[in-house]
C-alpha positions in Angstrom: -5.9 39.6 -51.2 -7.7 41.9 -53.6 -4.6 44.1 -54.1 -5.8 47.1 -52.2 -4.0 48.6 -49.2 -5.2 47.1 -45.9 -7.2 49.2 -43.6 -5.9 49.4 -40.0 -8.1 50.6 -37.2 -6.6 52.5 -34.4 -6.7 50.8 -31.0 -9.1 52.6 -28.6 -7.3 55.3 -26.6 -4.4 55.7 -29.0 -3.9 59.4 -29.7 -4.5 60.3 -33.3 -1.1 61.9 -33.6 0.3 58.4 -33.4 -1.8 57.2 -36.3 1.0 57.4 -38.9 3.4 55.4 -36.7 0.6 52.9 -36.0 0.0 52.4 -39.7 3.7 51.8 -40.4 4.0 49.3 -37.5 0.9 47.5 -38.7 2.2 47.4 -42.3 5.4 45.9 -41.0 3.6 43.3 -38.8 1.4 42.3 -41.8 4.5 41.5 -43.8 5.9 39.2 -41.1 5.4 35.4 -41.5 2.1 34.1 -40.2 3.6 30.9 -38.9 4.7 32.0 -35.4 1.4 33.6 -34.3 -0.6 30.8 -36.1 1.4 28.2 -34.2 0.8 29.9 -30.8 -2.9 30.2 -31.5 -3.2 26.6 -32.7 -1.6 25.4 -29.4 -4.0 27.6 -27.4 -7.0 26.4 -29.3 -5.9 22.8 -28.8 -6.1 23.4 -25.0 -9.1 25.6 -24.8 -11.4 24.9 -27.7 -10.6 21.4 -29.1 -11.8 19.4 -26.0 -15.1 21.2 -26.1 -15.6 21.1 -29.9 -18.5 18.8 -30.9 -18.0 16.2 -33.6 -20.2 18.0 -36.2 -18.1 21.2 -35.8 -14.9 19.2 -36.0 -16.1 17.6 -39.3 -17.1 21.0 -40.8 -13.7 22.5 -39.9 -11.5 19.6 -40.8 -8.9 20.5 -43.4 -10.5 23.9 -44.1 -8.3 27.0 -43.9 -9.6 29.8 -41.6 -7.8 33.1 -41.5 -8.2 35.6 -38.6 -7.1 39.2 -39.1 -6.6 41.6 -36.2 -7.0 45.0 -37.8 -5.6 47.2 -35.1 -2.3 45.2 -35.0 -1.9 44.1 -38.6 -1.8 40.6 -37.3 -2.9 37.6 -39.4 -3.1 33.9 -38.5 -4.1 31.0 -40.7 -5.3 27.7 -39.1 -6.9 24.5 -40.0 -8.2 21.5 -38.0 -6.4 18.3 -38.7 -6.5 14.8 -37.1 -4.1 15.9 -34.4 -5.7 19.2 -33.6 -5.3 22.7 -34.8 -2.4 23.4 -37.1 -0.9 26.0 -39.4 -2.7 26.2 -42.7 -0.6 26.2 -45.8 0.4 29.7 -46.9 -0.9 28.9 -50.4 -4.3 27.6 -49.2 -7.2 29.9 -50.0 -9.1 30.6 -46.8 -12.5 29.0 -46.7 -13.4 31.6 -44.1 -11.8 34.9 -43.2 -12.8 36.8 -40.0 -11.6 40.4 -39.6 -12.0 42.4 -36.5 -10.0 44.6 -34.1 -8.4 42.9 -31.1 -11.0 44.3 -28.7 -13.8 42.6 -30.6 -12.0 39.2 -30.5 -11.4 39.7 -26.7 -15.1 40.5 -26.2 -16.0 37.3 -28.0 -13.6 35.2 -26.1 -14.9 36.6 -22.8 -18.5 36.2 -23.8 -19.1 40.0 -23.4 -20.7 40.2 -26.8 -22.1 37.7 -29.3 -20.9 37.5 -32.9 -24.2 38.6 -34.3 -24.0 41.9 -32.5 -20.4 42.5 -33.6 -21.3 41.5 -37.1 -24.2 43.9 -37.3 -22.1 46.7 -35.8 -19.5 46.0 -38.4 -16.9 45.3 -35.7 -16.5 41.8 -37.1 -16.5 40.9 -40.8 -16.8 37.4 -42.1 -15.9 36.6 -45.7 -16.1 33.3 -47.5 -18.1 30.1 -46.8 -21.2 31.4 -45.0 -22.2 27.9 -43.8 -18.8 27.4 -42.2 -19.1 30.8 -40.6 -22.5 29.8 -39.1 -21.3 26.5 -37.9 -18.3 28.2 -36.1 -20.6 31.0 -34.7 -23.2 28.5 -33.4 -20.6 26.3 -31.9 -18.9 29.1 -30.1 -22.4 30.3 -28.9 -23.1 26.8 -27.5 -19.7 26.4 -25.9 -19.8 29.7 -24.1 -16.8 32.0 -23.2 -13.4 30.5 -24.0 -11.7 33.0 -21.7 -14.0 33.8 -18.8 -13.4 36.8 -16.7 -11.8 36.1 -13.3 -14.0 36.8 -10.3 -12.9 39.9 -8.5 -11.0 39.0 -5.3 -13.0 39.3 -2.1 -12.3 42.4 -0.1 -10.0 41.7 2.9 -11.4 42.4 6.3 
């Protein structure tokens, strides 16, 4: 939003010779409408997060635009919490909070493999905007625990 070119991180394991192609694909993805991925994430959060979301966190998030950016895919989603659950935020709404990270960092958060503080201090996760809202969201997710727990390994057959 500051007019500079976005920085795209390479996914782990991607050969560096594919970096130019990766940058072009990410630049294309970033120009696509945010509504389809935002809608999908809103429905998923309605099922996984909303039933576990405490009243104080619901109140803090209500009507506030939160933007998530996935740096290694050029993906961006914009959400807000309304009376009926999570919904797409207006494309003209200024995000109250913007969280930027590679996909692997979001996955580590969802699984509970890492906490947001560690990712923040490692600069694997960047939060911009309303600090208080960011802390409410972080503390709520810490209290709730993993949203996407790892499946137990199947028992060995005898």
